C-alpha angles and dihedrals in degrees: 000000000000092000121120129198118220132171109233127209104239089215086068097095096196096048090043092051091051089049092049090050090057090052094046090051093048094050097037090104095056121097123243122017104318100156125053121238117268092244090055094050092046090059100034109048097048094046122100113257122201091197099048150017122218138208116198115203131189132195107214129193110187104310095338131092112223107165135033129201136186131191118189117191121192114236100188107044139351089048091171090066140081133175118229124202125178129181131182128196105255093240093054101050123125094035096104093256093123093052093049088053093052096046091050090049089051092053088054092048093048089049088059093050096258113144105167114063127192129202140165138233124191123208139176108264108277094008121140136173093035129156096254091054091050090049092052095050092045092056092046103260116141127198109259099168142002127223139180120231105214131189131202124207105215091220092057091051090051088055091054099040101102095048088047090054092051092048091052093056093106087070094062093102088072126068114233117218121194129194142160111249100307115081115222112259094243092062104034098097096046089043089052090052090054091046089054091061094054098103094044092054110042120073107263100174107202096334113135101228131133130204118251142197124268112200120190085256093055092048092050090049092052091047094053090050088059094046090050094055095043099252117146115208103199103202141189124193126194109219115204122218089262092058097253124129109257102179144354139203134172144190117207123211125179118219087226092059114027092165093072132051136181131207112238116182128358111180133158122189109249090232089062104043125118094055099092089251089142092057094040093052092048091051090050095051092044091051092048092048088053094045091050097040109032089179091058105132106172142012126202130206138169132211137175108263091237094054093100097171098053092042089055090050089054092047089057093052093051103258117154130195116254102162143015115229120205112202107213132199136189130181114212 
Protein backbone atom coordinates (compact mmCIF):
# COMPACT_ATOMS: atom_id res chain seq x y z
CA UNK A 1 0.00 0.00 0.00
CA UNK A 2 1.41 3.40 -1.00
CA UNK A 3 -0.24 5.24 1.88
CA UNK A 4 1.87 7.09 4.44
CA UNK A 5 0.75 8.16 7.92
CA UNK A 6 1.81 11.58 9.14
CA UNK A 7 1.01 13.67 12.18
CA UNK A 8 -0.02 17.13 11.07
CA UNK A 9 0.18 20.42 12.89
CA UNK A 10 -3.39 21.71 13.32
CA UNK A 11 -2.01 25.24 12.89
CA UNK A 12 -1.15 24.30 9.29
CA UNK A 13 -4.37 25.57 7.71
CA UNK A 14 -3.95 23.79 4.36
CA UNK A 15 -3.26 20.42 5.96
CA UNK A 16 -6.05 20.85 8.49
CA UNK A 17 -8.51 21.77 5.75
CA UNK A 18 -7.63 18.58 3.82
CA UNK A 19 -8.05 16.58 7.06
CA UNK A 20 -11.43 18.23 7.66
CA UNK A 21 -12.59 17.43 4.11
CA UNK A 22 -11.90 13.73 4.71
CA UNK A 23 -13.98 13.76 7.88
CA UNK A 24 -16.79 15.63 6.18
CA UNK A 25 -16.91 13.13 3.32
CA UNK A 26 -16.77 10.17 5.70
CA UNK A 27 -19.73 11.44 7.76
CA UNK A 28 -21.85 12.86 4.92
CA UNK A 29 -24.22 9.89 4.97
CA UNK A 30 -25.21 10.44 8.60
CA UNK A 31 -28.36 12.33 9.63
CA UNK A 32 -28.37 15.50 11.67
CA UNK A 33 -25.27 17.65 11.96
CA UNK A 34 -22.44 15.13 12.49
CA UNK A 35 -19.41 17.16 11.37
CA UNK A 36 -18.45 20.66 12.53
CA UNK A 37 -18.27 23.61 10.16
CA UNK A 38 -14.82 24.31 8.75
CA UNK A 39 -14.62 27.68 10.47
CA UNK A 40 -15.24 25.98 13.82
CA UNK A 41 -12.62 23.29 13.23
CA UNK A 42 -10.14 25.91 12.03
CA UNK A 43 -10.45 27.71 15.36
CA UNK A 44 -11.00 24.79 17.75
CA UNK A 45 -8.31 22.23 16.94
CA UNK A 46 -5.30 24.59 17.03
CA UNK A 47 -6.48 26.32 20.22
CA UNK A 48 -4.91 25.45 23.56
CA UNK A 49 -7.22 23.34 25.71
CA UNK A 50 -6.60 22.99 29.46
CA UNK A 51 -8.76 19.86 29.48
CA UNK A 52 -7.19 17.85 26.67
CA UNK A 53 -4.31 17.33 24.25
CA UNK A 54 -4.85 16.27 20.63
CA UNK A 55 -2.89 14.40 18.01
CA UNK A 56 -4.06 14.93 14.43
CA UNK A 57 -3.13 12.13 12.03
CA UNK A 58 -3.39 11.98 8.26
CA UNK A 59 -3.22 9.07 5.79
CA UNK A 60 -1.67 10.39 2.58
CA UNK A 61 -1.48 8.70 -0.81
CA UNK A 62 0.80 10.68 -3.08
CA UNK A 63 -0.54 14.24 -2.87
CA UNK A 64 -4.00 13.27 -1.60
CA UNK A 65 -5.24 12.86 1.96
CA UNK A 66 -7.39 9.74 2.12
CA UNK A 67 -7.75 9.18 5.86
CA UNK A 68 -7.99 11.28 9.01
CA UNK A 69 -7.38 10.34 12.64
CA UNK A 70 -7.69 12.13 15.95
CA UNK A 71 -6.49 11.19 19.43
CA UNK A 72 -7.73 13.17 22.44
CA UNK A 73 -6.02 12.72 25.81
CA UNK A 74 -7.56 14.16 29.00
CA UNK A 75 -5.15 16.33 30.98
CA UNK A 76 -7.06 16.90 34.23
CA UNK A 77 -8.45 13.49 35.15
CA UNK A 78 -8.92 9.96 33.79
CA UNK A 79 -5.29 10.10 32.75
CA UNK A 80 -5.36 6.39 31.91
CA UNK A 81 -7.71 7.04 28.98
CA UNK A 82 -7.70 8.47 25.47
CA UNK A 83 -10.31 8.74 22.72
CA UNK A 84 -9.62 7.45 19.20
CA UNK A 85 -11.39 8.62 16.03
CA UNK A 86 -10.63 7.46 12.49
CA UNK A 87 -12.21 8.46 9.18
CA UNK A 88 -11.57 7.20 5.66
CA UNK A 89 -12.59 8.89 2.43
CA UNK A 90 -15.57 6.93 1.07
CA UNK A 91 -13.83 6.00 -2.18
CA UNK A 92 -10.89 4.51 -0.26
CA UNK A 93 -12.61 2.24 2.25
CA UNK A 94 -11.79 -1.49 2.59
CA UNK A 95 -8.11 -0.90 1.89
CA UNK A 96 -6.87 -1.19 5.49
CA UNK A 97 -6.43 2.57 5.90
CA UNK A 98 -8.78 2.81 8.87
CA UNK A 99 -7.04 -0.03 10.68
CA UNK A 100 -3.63 1.59 10.16
CA UNK A 101 -4.91 4.90 11.51
CA UNK A 102 -6.32 3.22 14.62
CA UNK A 103 -3.15 1.22 15.21
CA UNK A 104 -0.96 4.33 14.93
CA UNK A 105 -3.17 6.30 17.30
CA UNK A 106 -2.96 3.41 19.77
CA UNK A 107 0.84 3.58 19.62
CA UNK A 108 0.73 7.31 20.41
CA UNK A 109 -1.71 6.70 23.27
CA UNK A 110 0.39 3.91 24.76
CA UNK A 111 3.48 6.10 24.54
CA UNK A 112 1.68 8.63 26.72
CA UNK A 113 0.76 5.99 29.30
CA UNK A 114 -2.85 5.65 28.19
CA UNK A 115 -4.11 2.10 28.54
CA UNK A 116 -7.90 2.42 28.22
CA UNK A 117 -9.08 3.69 24.84
CA UNK A 118 -12.52 4.89 23.91
CA UNK A 119 -14.14 5.25 20.50
CA UNK A 120 -17.58 5.64 18.95
CA UNK A 121 -19.64 3.97 16.25
CA UNK A 122 -22.85 5.47 14.87
CA UNK A 123 -25.64 3.30 13.47
CA UNK A 124 -29.12 3.75 12.10
CA UNK A 125 -31.66 3.20 14.92
CA UNK A 126 -32.22 -0.52 15.38
CA UNK A 127 -29.45 -1.53 12.96
CA UNK A 128 -27.16 -4.48 13.76
CA UNK A 129 -24.42 -6.35 11.98
CA UNK A 130 -23.11 -3.25 10.23
CA UNK A 131 -19.68 -2.59 8.78
CA UNK A 132 -18.67 -0.14 11.54
CA UNK A 133 -19.57 -2.74 14.20
CA UNK A 134 -17.48 -5.37 12.43
CA UNK A 135 -14.54 -2.95 12.14
CA UNK A 136 -14.74 -2.13 15.84
CA UNK A 137 -14.78 -5.81 16.80
CA UNK A 138 -11.91 -6.61 14.44
CA UNK A 139 -9.75 -3.91 16.03
CA UNK A 140 -10.53 -5.09 19.57
CA UNK A 141 -13.07 -2.49 20.68
CA UNK A 142 -16.04 -3.82 22.64
CA UNK A 143 -19.36 -2.10 23.28
CA UNK A 144 -19.32 -0.53 26.75
CA UNK A 145 -22.49 1.58 26.52
CA UNK A 146 -25.33 2.41 24.13
CA UNK A 147 -26.78 5.85 23.59
CA UNK A 148 -29.49 7.41 21.47
CA UNK A 149 -28.63 10.44 19.35
CA UNK A 150 -31.75 12.58 19.21
CA UNK A 151 -32.73 15.68 17.28
CA UNK A 152 -35.26 18.37 18.11
CA UNK A 153 -36.95 20.46 15.43
CA UNK A 154 -37.37 23.92 16.92
CA UNK A 155 -40.83 24.36 15.43
CA UNK A 156 -41.98 21.20 17.23
CA UNK A 157 -40.58 22.51 20.50
CA UNK A 158 -42.43 25.80 20.09
CA UNK A 159 -45.71 23.96 19.57
CA UNK A 160 -45.23 22.13 22.89
CA UNK A 161 -43.89 25.07 24.90
CA UNK A 162 -46.92 26.13 26.93
CA UNK A 163 -47.65 22.57 28.03
CA UNK A 164 -44.01 22.06 29.00
CA UNK A 165 -44.06 25.14 31.19
CA UNK A 166 -47.13 23.78 32.97
CA UNK A 167 -45.51 20.37 33.48
CA UNK A 168 -42.43 22.04 34.99
CA UNK A 169 -44.53 23.86 37.62
CA UNK A 170 -43.24 21.67 40.54
CA UNK A 171 -39.83 23.31 40.05
CA UNK A 172 -41.21 26.72 41.04
CA UNK A 173 -39.65 26.50 44.52
CA UNK A 174 -36.23 26.88 42.85
CA UNK A 175 -34.87 30.01 41.21
CA UNK A 176 -33.59 29.50 37.67
CA UNK A 177 -30.53 31.54 36.73
CA UNK A 178 -29.39 31.65 33.09
CA UNK A 179 -26.13 32.85 31.58
CA UNK A 180 -24.02 32.69 28.44
CA UNK A 181 -20.92 30.56 29.12
CA UNK A 182 -19.52 32.43 32.16
CA UNK A 183 -21.10 31.46 35.48
CA UNK A 184 -21.89 34.29 37.92
CA UNK A 185 -19.26 34.51 40.66
CA UNK A 186 -21.80 33.86 43.40
CA UNK A 187 -22.61 30.40 42.00
CA UNK A 188 -19.30 29.21 40.54
CA UNK A 189 -18.10 27.19 43.55
CA UNK A 190 -21.40 25.35 43.97
CA UNK A 191 -21.65 24.86 40.20
CA UNK A 192 -18.21 23.23 40.22
CA UNK A 193 -19.28 20.94 43.04
CA UNK A 194 -22.23 19.76 40.96
CA UNK A 195 -20.08 19.24 37.85
CA UNK A 196 -17.74 17.07 39.89
CA UNK A 197 -20.55 14.56 40.48
CA UNK A 198 -21.37 14.10 36.79
CA UNK A 199 -19.61 10.80 36.13
CA UNK A 200 -20.99 9.36 39.36
CA UNK A 201 -24.57 10.19 38.36
CA UNK A 202 -24.93 9.45 34.65
CA UNK A 203 -25.20 5.86 33.34
CA UNK A 204 -21.74 4.85 32.09
CA UNK A 205 -22.30 1.18 31.35
CA UNK A 206 -18.88 -0.47 31.40
CA UNK A 207 -16.92 2.68 30.55
CA UNK A 208 -13.86 3.00 32.78
CA UNK A 209 -14.22 6.62 33.88
CA UNK A 210 -14.00 8.26 37.30
CA UNK A 211 -15.50 11.49 38.59
CA UNK A 212 -13.24 14.45 39.26
CA UNK A 213 -13.10 17.73 41.12
CA UNK A 214 -14.07 21.01 39.46
CA UNK A 215 -12.57 23.92 41.35
CA UNK A 216 -13.63 27.49 40.53
CA UNK A 217 -10.29 27.89 38.74
CA UNK A 218 -10.96 24.87 36.56
CA UNK A 219 -14.46 26.09 35.74
CA UNK A 220 -13.10 29.49 34.72
CA UNK A 221 -10.36 27.97 32.54
CA UNK A 222 -12.92 25.80 30.72
CA UNK A 223 -15.19 28.80 30.22
CA UNK A 224 -12.39 30.86 28.71
CA UNK A 225 -11.63 28.03 26.31
CA UNK A 226 -15.24 28.14 25.11
CA UNK A 227 -15.20 31.93 24.77
CA UNK A 228 -11.95 31.73 22.82
CA UNK A 229 -13.28 29.29 20.22
CA UNK A 230 -16.62 31.07 19.80
CA UNK A 231 -18.79 28.44 21.46
CA UNK A 232 -21.68 29.80 23.51
CA UNK A 233 -22.69 27.52 26.39
CA UNK A 234 -26.19 28.78 27.17
CA UNK A 235 -26.71 27.53 30.70
CA UNK A 236 -29.48 27.36 33.29
CA UNK A 237 -28.89 26.67 36.97
CA UNK A 238 -31.54 25.67 39.50
CA UNK A 239 -30.82 27.48 42.76
CA UNK A 240 -32.17 25.81 45.91
CA UNK A 241 -33.66 27.86 48.77
CA UNK A 242 -30.33 27.54 50.64
CA UNK A 243 -28.49 29.14 47.70
CA UNK A 244 -26.76 25.99 46.43
CA UNK A 245 -26.82 24.86 42.80
CA UNK A 246 -29.28 21.97 42.63
CA UNK A 247 -29.16 21.34 38.90
CA UNK A 248 -27.73 22.50 35.59
CA UNK A 249 -28.38 22.14 31.89
CA UNK A 250 -26.98 23.82 28.78
CA UNK A 251 -27.38 24.20 25.03
CA UNK A 252 -24.22 24.92 23.04
CA UNK A 253 -24.22 26.99 19.86
CA UNK A 254 -21.15 27.82 17.80
CA UNK A 255 -20.82 31.28 16.30
CA UNK A 256 -19.96 29.64 12.98
CA UNK A 257 -23.25 27.71 12.81
CA UNK A 258 -26.11 29.35 14.66
CA UNK A 259 -28.75 27.17 12.98
CA UNK A 260 -27.77 24.12 15.04
CA UNK A 261 -27.33 23.59 18.77
CA UNK A 262 -26.27 20.73 20.97
CA UNK A 263 -27.20 19.87 24.53
CA UNK A 264 -24.11 19.52 26.69
CA UNK A 265 -24.73 18.49 30.30
CA UNK A 266 -28.02 18.07 32.14
CA UNK A 267 -27.58 17.12 35.78
CA UNK A 268 -29.73 17.35 38.91
CA UNK A 269 -28.38 16.75 42.41
CA UNK A 270 -29.97 13.53 43.75
CA UNK A 271 -31.11 15.41 46.87
CA UNK A 272 -33.26 17.66 44.69
CA UNK A 273 -34.84 15.19 42.29
CA UNK A 274 -38.58 14.70 42.01
CA UNK A 275 -39.39 18.39 41.35
CA UNK A 276 -39.23 18.37 37.51
CA UNK A 277 -35.98 20.32 37.61
CA UNK A 278 -34.58 18.49 34.59
CA UNK A 279 -37.56 19.58 32.50
CA UNK A 280 -37.56 23.13 33.88
CA UNK A 281 -33.85 23.55 33.18
CA UNK A 282 -34.14 22.21 29.65
CA UNK A 283 -37.04 24.54 28.89
CA UNK A 284 -35.00 27.46 30.25
CA UNK A 285 -31.94 26.65 28.14
CA UNK A 286 -33.92 26.03 24.97
CA UNK A 287 -35.80 29.29 25.48
CA UNK A 288 -32.51 31.12 26.01
CA UNK A 289 -31.03 29.56 22.87
CA UNK A 290 -34.04 30.59 20.79
CA UNK A 291 -34.03 34.12 22.19
CA UNK A 292 -30.31 34.46 21.47
CA UNK A 293 -30.38 32.78 18.06
CA UNK A 294 -33.77 33.27 16.35
CA UNK A 295 -32.51 31.32 13.34
CA UNK A 296 -31.88 28.16 15.36
CA UNK A 297 -33.50 25.21 13.56
CA UNK A 298 -32.42 22.05 15.36
CA UNK A 299 -30.84 20.92 18.62
CA UNK A 300 -29.16 17.54 19.16
CA UNK A 301 -28.66 15.57 22.34
CA UNK A 302 -27.52 12.11 23.38
CA UNK A 303 -28.44 9.95 26.35
CA UNK A 304 -27.80 6.42 27.46
CA UNK A 305 -30.63 4.15 26.34
CA UNK A 306 -31.08 3.03 29.96
CA UNK A 307 -31.54 6.60 31.22
CA UNK A 308 -35.32 6.34 31.28
CA UNK A 309 -35.94 9.61 33.14
CA UNK A 310 -33.93 11.87 30.85
CA UNK A 311 -35.22 10.10 27.76
CA UNK A 312 -38.77 10.80 28.95
CA UNK A 313 -37.89 14.48 29.38
CA UNK A 314 -36.49 14.58 25.86
CA UNK A 315 -39.61 12.86 24.54
CA UNK A 316 -41.72 15.58 26.14
CA UNK A 317 -39.65 18.33 24.49
CA UNK A 318 -40.09 16.69 21.08
CA UNK A 319 -36.74 15.01 20.48
CA UNK A 320 -36.72 12.04 18.09
CA UNK A 321 -34.06 9.39 17.73
CA UNK A 322 -31.97 9.69 14.57
CA UNK A 323 -29.00 7.40 15.39
CA UNK A 324 -27.71 4.83 17.82
CA UNK A 325 -24.29 5.52 19.32
CA UNK A 326 -22.15 2.64 20.52
CA UNK A 327 -19.59 3.74 23.10
CA UNK A 328 -16.58 1.48 22.61
CA UNK A 329 -13.70 0.56 24.90
CA UNK A 330 -10.39 -1.26 24.51
CA UNK A 331 -7.74 -1.99 27.12
CA UNK A 332 -4.23 -2.14 25.69
